[in-house]
N, C-alpha and C positions, 0 to 999 in steps of 0.2 A: 616164699619170701614174704616177710612182713611188709605191710604198707608203710611208706614213709610219711605220707600226708593224706589220710583217709578223708574222702568226701562222700556225701550222700545226695541222692536225687529225691524228688518229691514222692517217689514210690517206695523209698526205703532201701534202694540198692546202694551198696557201698563199693567204692572204687578208690584206687590210688590216684591222686590228682594228676600226676604226670602221665600215667597210662591212659586215663579217660580223656585227657586233653589231646593226646596223640590220636586216639580213636576218633574224637570229634573233629579233628582236622580233615578226616577222610569220610566221615559219616555224619548224618544229622539226626541220628536216632540213638536211643539207649541200646547198648549191646545185649541187655537182658530182656527188657520188656518191649523193645522196638518202638516205643513211643518217641515223639520228637523230643530232642534234648539239646541244650546249649550249655556252655560253661557257666553262664550267668545263672542257670537254674540249679547249680550245685552249691552245697554249703558244707563247711567243715564239720566232720563228725568228731567233736571233742571227746566224747565218751570213749569211742573206739581208739582215738589217738592216745588217750591216757592209759587205756588198757595195754596198748602196744608198748608204750613207754615203760610201764610197770613190768611187762614180760621181758623186755630188753634188759632192764636193770637187774632182774632176777637171774638172767642168763649169765651176765657178766661179760666183760669185753673179750675174754679169751674165747668163749663159745661163739660170740658174734663174729669174731675174726675168722673162726673156722668155717662159718657159714658163708662168708663173703671174702675168700682169699683173692687178692689181686682184682678187686672190683674195678672194672673200667669206668671211665667217665660216662655218665648216662646222658644220652641225647633224647629228650622227651619227644622229639620229632621223628625218631627212629627207634621205637622200643624193640623191634625185632632184632636189632643188632645185639641187644643184651643177651639174647638166646642163641646167637650165631646162626640165624636162619634168614630166609628172604622175607620181604614184606608180604608177598603173596602167601607164603606158608604161614606167617604170623596171622594174617587175616583169616585164612581158612581154619586154622586151629582155634583161634579166638571165637569165630562164628560157630564152630562145631560145639565148643564147650559152653557157649553163652546163649545158645538157642533153646528156649523153653516154650513148649506149646502144649495144648491140651491132649493131643493124640500121640505125642512123642515122635512124630514123623520128622521134626526138624524143619518144617515148612510153615 
């Protein structure tokens, strides 16, 4: 799924604003680099936002609708509901895919 409102941290990591806001309500670190992070340290990534806008315009509304049929109202405080999973499962999967370290151990 394409980001609706891409933001970037000082390390160059990009996130969807609603998703990272939900993450930061439960954590005080970046999900990628694990350094301390707050909402105030994020800024809009206008270049990426324009690229996404361009991609969407090239897709056309018909293809966009096929990608998001019956999209439920999004609650930024509960992003796991978007995927129809529990909060615990969302955190586990997000941590699993967002953990990068030198030896690949995930720790």
